[in-house]
C-alpha positions in Angstrom: 90.1 108.7 -147.5 89.0 105.1 -148.3 86.4 103.1 -146.4 86.8 99.4 -147.0 83.9 96.9 -146.6 84.5 93.2 -146.6 81.6 91.4 -148.3 81.1 87.7 -147.7 78.2 85.2 -148.2 77.3 81.6 -148.1 79.8 80.5 -145.5 77.5 77.6 -144.6 79.2 77.2 -141.2 82.7 77.3 -142.5 85.3 80.0 -141.8 88.4 79.6 -143.8 91.5 81.2 -142.2 92.2 82.9 -145.6 88.8 84.6 -145.3 89.7 86.0 -141.9 93.1 87.2 -143.3 91.6 88.8 -146.3 89.1 90.7 -144.1 91.6 91.9 -141.6 91.8 95.7 -141.6 88.4 96.3 -143.2 86.2 99.0 -141.7 82.9 97.0 -141.8 81.8 93.4 -142.9 78.6 92.5 -144.7 77.5 88.9 -144.6 74.9 88.1 -147.4 73.3 85.1 -145.7 73.6 81.4 -145.4 75.8 82.0 -142.3 75.4 78.4 -141.2 76.5 78.6 -137.6 76.0 81.2 -134.8 79.7 81.6 -134.1 80.6 82.7 -137.7 79.3 86.3 -137.1 81.0 86.4 -133.7 84.4 85.7 -135.4 83.7 88.5 -137.9 82.8 90.9 -135.1 86.4 90.4 -133.7 87.6 92.0 -137.0 85.1 94.8 -137.6 81.4 95.8 -137.1 79.1 93.5 -139.0 75.8 93.8 -140.9 74.4 90.3 -141.5 71.2 88.9 -142.9 69.9 85.3 -142.8 69.7 83.1 -145.8 67.7 80.0 -146.6 69.9 77.6 -144.6 69.8 79.9 -141.5 66.7 78.2 -139.9 67.9 77.4 -136.3 66.9 79.6 -133.3 70.2 81.5 -133.4 69.3 83.0 -136.8 66.1 84.7 -135.4 68.2 87.8 -134.5 68.9 88.4 -138.3 66.3 89.7 -140.8 66.0 88.7 -144.4 67.1 92.1 -145.6 69.0 95.1 -144.3 69.5 98.6 -145.5 72.7 100.1 -144.1 74.4 103.4 -144.7 78.2 103.3 -144.7 80.6 106.1 -145.7 77.8 108.1 -147.2 76.5 105.2 -149.4 73.3 103.3 -149.1 73.7 99.5 -149.3 70.8 97.0 -149.5 71.6 93.5 -148.5 69.5 90.4 -149.3 70.3 86.7 -149.8 68.7 85.9 -153.1 68.7 88.7 -155.7 65.6 87.0 -157.3 63.7 88.1 -154.2 64.5 91.8 -154.6 61.2 93.6 -154.2 62.3 97.2 -153.9 63.4 99.6 -156.6 67.0 100.5 -155.8 67.0 103.6 -158.1 63.7 105.0 -156.5 65.2 104.4 -153.0 68.6 106.0 -153.9 70.4 102.8 -153.1 74.0 102.8 -154.3 74.8 99.1 -153.8 72.8 95.9 -153.7 74.6 93.0 -152.1 73.3 89.4 -152.5 74.5 85.9 -152.3 72.8 82.5 -152.8 74.0 81.7 -156.3 77.6 81.1 -155.1 78.6 82.8 -158.4 80.7 86.0 -157.9 79.4 88.9 -159.9 80.0 92.6 -160.1 77.6 94.6 -162.3 76.6 98.2 -162.6 72.9 98.7 -163.7 71.3 102.1 -163.9 73.9 103.6 -161.6 73.4 100.8 -159.0 76.3 98.4 -158.2 75.1 94.8 -157.9 77.6 92.8 -156.0 77.6 89.1 -155.2 80.8 88.0 -153.4 80.3 84.4 -154.4 80.6 81.6 -151.8 83.1 81.5 -149.0 82.0 78.0 -147.8 82.9 74.6 -149.1 83.4 74.4 -152.9 80.3 73.7 -154.8 80.3 72.4 -158.3 83.4 74.0 -159.9 82.8 77.5 -158.5 85.7 79.4 -156.8 85.7 80.1 -153.1 85.5 83.9 -153.0 84.7 87.0 -151.0 84.7 90.7 -152.1 85.9 94.0 -150.8 84.3 97.3 -151.7 86.4 100.4 -151.4 84.3 103.6 -151.0 86.6 106.5 -152.1 86.0 110.1 -152.9 86.2 109.0 -156.6 83.5 106.3 -156.3 83.1 102.6 -155.6 85.8 100.1 -156.3 84.6 96.5 -155.9 87.1 93.6 -156.0 86.4 89.8 -156.0 89.1 87.8 -154.1 89.6 84.1 -154.8 90.5 82.4 -151.5 92.3 79.5 -153.3 90.7 76.9 -151.0 89.1 73.6 -151.4 
């Protein structure tokens, strides 16, 4: 059986219809910060349960309900979420973390280091520089983790 997680970050208050379509049918959504507006997470909650953290632009009162990091266990896997990977102050290997999700850089990246999957879904907000507008899905299967970056083709 496959458990699919939609992973999105850096929406900066913008929710593309293509992002909602791409996330339709996922079992859980993780938002890696820089949400931008209080209603973004509400829209995602209409699709699936959500784990979200705040990023550096999430400074208004509505963002107080979110922490800077979250550790969530989904489908038997441990996932640590923070906005800026440079701020990582825990040892994922020592804590038996399977996946580290981050955002902030707007650069999509999938990298396996020491048995830990580091996943940055890129930015799903307005185009910045020449970077693509992206999000990711992570399939947790009996055979392992299958991350995929999806270009939303916007902007």
